[in-house]
N, C-alpha and C positions, 0 to 999 in steps of 0.2 A: 362446268365439268371439267375434271382435271386433264391436263395434257397427255399427248401420245408418248409412247415408248416403243422402242425396238428390242426385243427381248433374245439373249442367247440361251444356249441348253441348260448351261449350270443353273442358273435362277430358276427355271421352269421345273428342273429335276429336284431342286432344294424345296421350293415351294409345294411341289407334290408330295415330298416326302413327310412334309408337316402339314399336308392336306389343306393348305392354305392358298391354293393356286388361284381361288376366286378374288383374291386380294388384287390382283393385278387388274382387273375389270373394277374394283373399288377405287383403285388409285388413278387409273388411267382411262380416258374416253375411248382409247384404240391401242391395242397391243399387236406390233407387227412383228412377224416371224419371217426371216429370209427361209426361202425354200430349203437352204443348207441346215438350217436349225430345224425346221419341220421333218426334214429327212433323218436328222440325227435322234429328235426326240419323239416325232410324231405330231400330230395335231389335237392339243388338248382341247376339252369341250368348253370352250369359254365364248360367251357371247360377244366380246370385244375384240376378238382374235381376227386378224387379216394375215393372209400368207402372200409374200410378194418375192418375185423373181429379182435377182440381182445382175446387172450386167455392167457393172463399173470396171473401168480399167484398173481403178485403185485395189479392187479385190485380189487381182494377180499380184499385185506389188506386195499387198499385206501376207499373201499366202506364201509366195515364193522367196521374196526377198528378205521378209521379216520373220518367216515362219511360224505364222498364227495358224491357229486351227480354222477349217472352213468356217465354221458357225462364227467365231469372232470375226474373222475377215469379212464375212457377208453383213454381220451387223456394222461394223465399222464403216465399210463403205457404203452401206444404205444411210447410215447416221450422217455422213459427209454429203451425201448427194441431197438429202432431205432437211438437215438440221435439226432432226427429231433426237431427243435424248436417247442414250442406250443403256441396256441393263447388262453388265458385264462383271463377272466375278474374278477372272484370270488378271493377275498382277501386270503381266507384261501387256496384255491387250489393253486394260485399263489405261496402263501409262501412254500407249500409243493413240488412244482415242482421246485422252486428255491433250496430247501434243497436237492433236488436230482441231482441237478447239471444241470437241464435243462436250455435252453434259452427260456425265456417267454416274451411275448409281448402281450398287450391287444389291444381293441379296439382303444383307444385312441392312442397307439404307432403306430398303423397302420395308422390312420388319419395323425399323425405329419409326418410320412415317407413319405405319399402320398404327403403331401402338399410339402415337401422338393424337391421330385422329379417332381413337377408341374403338378401332376395329379388331385389335388383339389386346390381350390382357398385357403380356409382358414381351417385349423384344429379346430380353435376356434370357427368358426362359426358353422361347423358341430357338435361339441360337445356341443353347445347351443342348437341346433336342438334337438340332442338325450335327453338332459335334458327336453326340451318341451314334448318330447315323454314320459316321465316318468322314464327314467334311471337315476341311483344314479351317480352324480358327483358331488363331493364337490366343495365348494366355492372356497377353496384353489387350487383346480386343475385348475379350470376357470381362475383364476387369474394368475397361472402361464403361462396358454396358451397363455393368453392375452398378457405377457411379451415377448414371444417368437417371437410375430409378430412385435415387436417394434425395 
């Protein structure tokens, strides 16, 4: 079974908008939501979901000193504490997570992996749908995704 992941709110929202939330359970044996993320998003009805409380000192540093959002701060702090991969879309939070040695994936990475496993027909088409929903996706990234399909 695939590994576990700790998810931030943005990925949950994006996958929900695409009606692809179930991909998380198809790609990961367990998806952990910090309480802050569950508070921001709610608890999706996914069998692989577990909600955890974060009590790390790192949370306060990330939140106060680096000015990251509550959800991203909890995801990163829990990731550092457990060594579990994190799902984050925010560029600043991704850089912080990577600098702390975490494995980071975003919504688009999830879609690419799902396509490679035959779980969805086209990551490129799903990303175009996300863009239509108002999610920020660069033209460069759209172009790169279209090349993957060829």
